[in-house]
C-alpha distance (Angstrom), angle and dihedral (degrees) to the residues before:
residue distance angle dihedral
M1 . . .
S2 3.81 . .
T3 3.77 116.6 .
S4 3.82 89.7 -119.7
T5 3.78 89.4 65.9
S6 3.77 96.8 46.3
L7 3.77 99.0 104.1
R8 3.75 123.4 81.8
T9 3.79 126.8 -129.1
A10 3.79 120.7 -130.0
L11 3.80 118.7 -64.3
I12 3.80 90.4 -149.1
G13 3.79 127.4 41.2
V14 3.80 103.1 31.8
T15 3.80 110.8 129.9
L16 3.77 112.7 -152.5
A17 3.79 136.2 159.1
A18 3.79 117.5 -92.9
T19 3.75 122.8 -116.2
A20 3.79 134.2 -169.3
L21 3.81 124.0 -90.6
I22 3.79 115.8 -110.0
P23 3.81 112.3 -153.2
L24 3.79 113.9 -143.7
Q25 3.79 110.6 -111.1
G26 3.77 113.3 -108.9
T27 3.79 97.5 -0.7
A28 3.78 103.8 120.0
L29 3.75 89.5 143.9
A30 3.78 97.1 -179.9
A31 3.76 100.8 38.4
Q32 3.81 94.3 126.0
P33 3.81 129.7 35.4
G34 3.77 109.7 -101.8
A35 3.79 93.1 15.2
N36 3.79 119.1 143.5
T37 3.78 104.7 -93.4
A38 3.80 98.5 177.4
A39 3.78 109.4 140.8
P40 3.80 115.9 -114.1
S41 3.78 103.1 -113.1
A42 3.78 138.0 154.3
A43 3.78 90.3 -144.4
S44 3.78 119.7 99.1
A45 3.80 112.6 -106.3
S46 3.81 88.7 -125.2
S47 3.82 94.8 51.0
V48 3.79 121.7 93.9
A49 3.81 90.6 -110.4
G50 3.80 91.5 49.0
I51 3.81 92.7 49.1
E52 3.81 91.7 48.0
D53 3.81 91.1 50.0
A54 3.81 93.7 49.1
T55 3.80 90.2 46.5
A56 3.81 91.5 50.2
L57 3.81 90.8 53.2
A58 3.82 93.2 47.2
L59 3.79 91.6 48.2
A60 3.79 92.1 47.3
R61 3.79 92.2 53.6
S62 3.80 91.5 47.0
L63 3.82 89.5 59.1
A64 3.80 88.3 74.1
D65 3.83 83.3 86.0
P66 3.85 102.2 86.0
A67 3.81 94.2 -153.6
W68 3.80 92.4 52.0
S69 3.80 91.7 44.0
R70 3.81 88.8 56.8
E71 3.81 91.5 49.9
V72 3.80 91.3 52.3
R73 3.81 91.5 45.7
R74 3.81 92.0 53.2
A75 3.80 91.3 49.5
A76 3.81 93.5 47.9
L77 3.80 91.7 50.3
A78 3.80 93.5 46.6
A79 3.82 97.1 58.0
D80 3.79 142.2 12.4
S81 3.80 89.4 -111.1
V82 3.79 138.9 -1.6
G83 3.79 130.9 -160.5
L84 3.79 111.2 -106.0
G85 3.79 91.5 -144.4
E86 3.79 90.6 53.9
L87 3.80 91.6 45.1
T88 3.80 96.6 50.5
G89 3.81 93.3 36.4
G90 3.81 90.3 59.4
A91 3.80 96.3 38.8
T92 3.79 119.5 133.5
A93 3.81 95.2 -173.1
A94 3.80 117.3 86.5
A95 3.80 94.5 -124.7
G96 3.80 92.1 54.9
Q97 3.79 92.7 47.0
G98 3.80 89.7 49.6
L99 3.79 90.6 52.9
A100 3.81 95.5 52.2
A101 3.81 97.4 86.3
R102 3.79 91.5 47.8
I103 3.80 92.0 51.0
A104 3.80 90.9 48.8
G105 3.81 89.3 52.7
A106 3.80 91.0 47.7
D107 3.81 90.5 51.9
R108 3.79 90.0 53.3
G109 3.80 90.0 48.2
V110 3.81 92.2 52.0
A111 3.81 91.2 49.2
A112 3.81 90.3 51.1
A113 3.82 92.9 46.6
K114 3.80 90.4 51.6
G115 3.79 93.4 46.1
L116 3.80 93.2 -117.2
G117 3.80 102.6 125.0
D118 3.80 129.6 -142.3
G119 3.79 95.5 -57.5
A120 3.80 93.4 71.4
G121 3.80 93.2 84.6
P122 3.83 124.5 -159.5
L123 3.82 113.3 -8.0
L124 3.81 107.9 165.4
R125 3.78 118.0 94.0
L126 3.78 139.9 175.3
G127 3.80 131.3 -137.5
L128 3.78 142.1 151.1
A129 3.81 113.7 -85.0
D130 3.81 92.4 -132.4
A131 3.78 136.8 10.5
S132 3.80 91.0 -127.2
M133 3.82 88.1 70.2
R134 3.80 94.8 64.3
N135 3.81 96.5 88.3
R136 3.80 92.9 48.2
L137 3.80 91.4 48.5
A138 3.80 91.9 47.3
S139 3.81 90.8 50.7
G140 3.80 90.8 57.1
S141 3.79 102.9 -98.1
A142 3.82 108.9 160.2
P143 3.82 109.5 -109.6
L144 3.78 130.3 -138.7
V145 3.82 122.9 -141.0
A146 3.82 125.4 -138.2
A147 3.77 139.1 169.4
A148 3.80 110.3 -113.8
P149 3.82 105.9 -109.8
S150 3.79 116.7 -129.6
D151 3.81 114.0 171.0
D152 3.79 101.5 26.9
D153 3.79 96.0 99.6
G154 3.78 108.3 163.3
A155 3.80 93.9 26.6
S156 3.79 109.8 127.6
T157 3.80 95.7 -155.3
F158 3.80 142.6 30.8
T159 3.80 133.0 -165.9
A160 3.80 128.5 -104.9
Y161 3.82 129.4 176.1
D162 3.78 134.1 -139.0
S163 3.80 127.7 -147.4
R164 3.82 91.7 -86.9
G165 3.80 91.2 56.8
V166 3.80 91.8 -108.5
A167 3.81 113.6 148.4
H168 3.80 121.3 -130.4
E169 3.78 125.5 -164.2
L170 3.81 111.5 -135.2
S171 3.78 130.6 -168.9
S172 3.81 113.2 -105.5
D173 3.78 95.9 -146.3
R174 3.81 102.7 45.2
A175 3.77 130.0 54.2
P176 3.82 111.3 -117.6
G177 3.78 122.8 -121.7
R178 3.79 90.6 -115.5
P179 3.84 125.4 68.0
V180 3.79 115.9 -99.7
Y181 3.80 126.8 -160.8
L182 3.80 113.3 -148.8
V183 3.80 121.7 -148.8
D184 3.79 112.3 -154.5
V185 3.80 144.4 140.3
D186 3.79 122.5 -83.1
G187 3.80 93.2 -112.9
S188 3.79 96.3 -169.9
K189 3.79 91.7 56.1
A190 3.82 91.8 42.9
V191 3.82 91.9 53.3
A192 3.81 92.6 48.4
E193 3.81 91.5 50.4
G194 3.81 92.6 40.8
L195 3.78 93.7 54.3
K196 3.80 88.5 52.7
V197 3.82 87.7 56.3
I198 3.80 91.2 50.8
D199 3.81 92.6 45.8
R200 3.81 92.3 51.0
A201 3.81 92.0 49.1
L202 3.81 92.5 48.1
R203 3.80 93.1 45.4
S204 3.78 92.0 50.6
K205 3.81 88.2 60.2
G206 3.79 96.0 40.8
L207 3.81 94.0 -108.0
N208 3.82 98.7 126.4
T209 3.79 106.7 16.6
P210 3.80 115.8 148.0
A211 3.78 114.4 -88.2
P212 3.84 115.2 -102.3
A213 3.77 112.6 -89.9
A214 3.78 115.0 -99.9
G215 3.76 116.3 -107.9
P216 3.82 122.9 -114.5
D217 3.80 91.1 -100.5
T218 3.80 94.1 51.5
L219 3.79 117.7 103.3
A220 3.81 90.6 -140.0
A221 3.78 89.5 63.0
T222 3.78 92.0 67.5
S223 3.80 103.6 25.0
G224 3.82 103.7 55.7
I225 3.81 126.4 -126.8
D226 3.78 137.2 -55.2
T227 3.79 118.1 -127.2
T228 3.79 141.3 171.4
R229 3.79 111.7 -122.1
I230 3.80 129.0 -157.2
D231 3.80 105.9 -129.8
S232 3.80 95.4 176.3
V233 3.79 137.0 -5.7
R234 3.79 136.8 -174.5
I235 3.81 132.6 -176.1
S236 3.80 122.9 -160.7
D237 3.78 125.2 -137.4
D238 3.76 141.2 176.0
E239 3.80 124.5 -130.8
E240 3.80 114.0 -59.3
P241 3.81 131.4 -165.6
F242 3.80 116.1 -83.2
F243 3.80 94.2 -108.6
K244 3.80 98.0 57.5
G245 3.78 113.3 119.6
D246 3.77 133.1 -151.4
A247 3.80 119.0 -52.6
E248 3.80 118.9 -111.9
I249 3.80 106.4 -143.9
F250 3.79 132.7 -173.3
T251 3.79 134.1 166.8
L252 3.79 131.7 -141.7
V253 3.83 112.8 -148.8
T254 3.78 114.3 -160.5
G255 3.79 138.5 -176.6
F256 3.81 138.5 113.8
G257 3.78 118.4 -52.1
K258 3.78 125.4 -137.0
D259 3.82 88.6 -92.6
G260 3.81 91.6 57.3
K261 3.82 93.7 -109.5
P262 3.81 121.7 123.9
R263 3.78 109.3 -93.7
V264 3.82 133.5 -158.3
D265 3.79 125.1 -167.7
T266 3.80 120.9 -171.1
V267 3.80 120.7 -137.1
E268 3.79 120.1 -165.5
M269 3.83 114.6 -148.5
P270 3.83 106.6 -172.5
Y271 3.81 93.5 161.2
L272 3.82 94.3 59.3
N273 3.79 97.3 82.4
K274 3.81 108.0 125.9
A275 3.77 132.5 59.0
D276 3.79 124.0 -124.0
T277 3.79 90.8 22.2
T278 3.79 124.2 116.8
Y279 3.80 115.5 -135.9
Y280 3.81 127.4 -164.8
P281 3.82 104.5 -156.9
S282 3.83 103.5 154.8
Q283 3.80 84.1 -147.8
V284 3.80 124.7 163.9
L285 3.79 108.8 -117.9
V286 3.82 102.5 173.2
N287 3.80 127.9 28.5
W288 3.80 101.6 -158.7
S289 3.78 93.6 -163.0
N290 3.82 86.2 75.8
Y291 3.81 95.3 55.6
K292 3.79 134.2 77.1
Y293 3.80 96.1 -153.3
D294 3.79 130.4 43.6
M295 3.80 93.0 -115.6
A296 3.81 135.2 74.3
D297 3.80 139.7 165.2
A298 3.80 130.3 -129.3
V299 3.81 128.3 -151.4
M300 3.82 117.0 -168.0
M301 3.79 118.9 -153.4
E302 3.80 140.6 174.4
D303 3.78 131.5 -138.2
D304 3.80 101.6 -129.6
G305 3.81 95.1 -177.1
D306 3.81 100.2 -94.0
T307 3.82 95.7 61.2
N308 3.82 109.8 133.9
Y309 3.79 107.2 -153.4
Q310 3.78 95.4 -170.8
A311 3.82 90.9 56.0
L312 3.80 90.9 45.4
A313 3.81 92.3 50.2
K314 3.80 92.5 48.4
A315 3.80 92.0 49.4
I316 3.81 92.9 49.0
V317 3.79 93.6 47.3
T318 3.82 92.6 47.8
V319 3.80 93.2 54.4
L320 3.81 99.2 39.7
L321 3.79 93.4 51.0
T322 3.82 88.2 64.4
I323 3.83 93.0 58.8
T324 3.78 121.5 88.9
D325 3.78 131.4 -167.0
Q326 3.81 109.8 -101.0
G327 3.79 94.3 -168.7
A328 3.81 95.2 -94.9
Y329 3.78 136.5 64.6
I330 3.81 116.6 -85.6
P331 3.82 123.5 179.0
L332 3.80 112.6 -101.0
A333 3.80 98.2 -174.5
D334 3.80 92.3 92.5
A335 3.80 91.3 51.4
L336 3.79 89.1 50.0
L337 3.80 91.8 49.6
D338 3.81 91.5 46.3
A339 3.80 88.2 55.7
I340 3.79 92.6 60.0
P341 3.84 111.9 101.6
T342 3.81 113.0 -100.0
N343 3.81 94.8 -118.6
W344 3.81 89.5 64.4
W345 3.80 88.1 70.5
T346 3.81 95.6 51.9
D347 3.80 116.8 76.1
D348 3.79 89.5 -31.0
P349 3.80 127.6 117.7
D350 3.79 100.7 -154.5
Y351 3.80 97.7 111.2
V352 3.81 114.1 68.1
D353 3.82 109.2 165.5
S354 3.79 145.3 -47.4
W355 3.79 137.7 -134.9
Y356 3.80 120.2 -152.7
T357 3.81 129.4 -154.1
L358 3.76 101.1 5.1
A359 3.78 103.2 -176.1
R360 3.78 130.3 -151.1
N361 3.81 88.2 -112.4
S362 3.84 96.7 40.8
S363 3.78 111.6 138.3
G364 3.79 135.6 173.3
K365 3.79 134.5 19.4
R366 3.80 118.5 -14.1
D367 3.80 119.9 -171.8
G368 3.80 118.0 -144.0
A369 3.81 116.9 -110.0
A370 3.80 92.1 -121.0
G371 3.80 93.0 50.0
N372 3.78 93.5 -122.1
G373 3.78 97.8 116.2
W374 3.77 150.1 -15.6
M375 3.77 138.9 -135.2
S376 3.77 132.8 -159.6
V377 3.79 112.6 -140.8
S378 3.79 138.1 -179.2
P379 3.81 138.1 -177.5
Y380 3.80 111.1 -95.0
H381 3.78 124.7 -172.0
V382 3.80 116.7 -151.0
P383 3.82 108.3 -155.5
E384 3.77 120.6 -142.0
L385 3.79 115.1 -107.6
């Protein structure tokens, strides 16, 4: 996938023409009791995509219970998305209660696949693929269930399942005439937990420890801190399939710390979730009290669903520990990008853009090096209380 198509368009609110369902030939997956109903998928069963697909099939089959199907319908109509663990944990219908343990296991599997550990909590959620489906769902139209695709850019179809376990091939660029539930990962929660993983790994190696406190005779001790603030930011994107949800963006700021070691600070950007939209966050990007030199780099990335934060943290730490301070600022963005596993650059949207040599006094619009976005920045002094 090209970096210009890395961001996802809105899950809710896209109005597109309906198209007919196309059943997959010979895929009546639940034709016989006890038959193997595993969905045909290229994804590993232990990958995020594989877990989402298996969960979508299990949920679809469970909707054969009318009482449970009504519970799910009410939840899907009441909110844009609902946690599957919460939904099955509070189920009154037998089918929902029977699915709870499986969903809990799937949540643990997703956390492991993303390198988040057990503390991440429930991550899988459910929502309608498009807002235009609400009326059909409310009127009783039988829904399909699909895993939200992430890395299949260029694929013209994706697979959804009905309550018999039968697979249906749907067009990727047009909303179907039948409601579709999408199973995906709560990206905002995954990013927040993932950045904690990165921070812990960096801190354990001294790569983002807090700067030493200023002494009583130091001006900084009484005058606050200097920062670089994002006044506005915009990311470009090409057309995406109708089912793509909001992007989950974060930025890694890197430079040399006060101790002369390479330093990385993580910046969560939960507001930056749609392409071709200008945001005005007034968000601090760089805290200069953490840096030795008056320059830093920024690398913006997206959690596409299969991002493994533990692997990313390990790769970053391994590369940065080989770099030493030469007595002058050198850009570290390239080293950071070189640390990213090779597969992230092939049909994968994780990298968004990068900004080199942001200075303490940088002001105005700065275009990203990859041409996928821009940000307007300004110096911002934070006074001490």
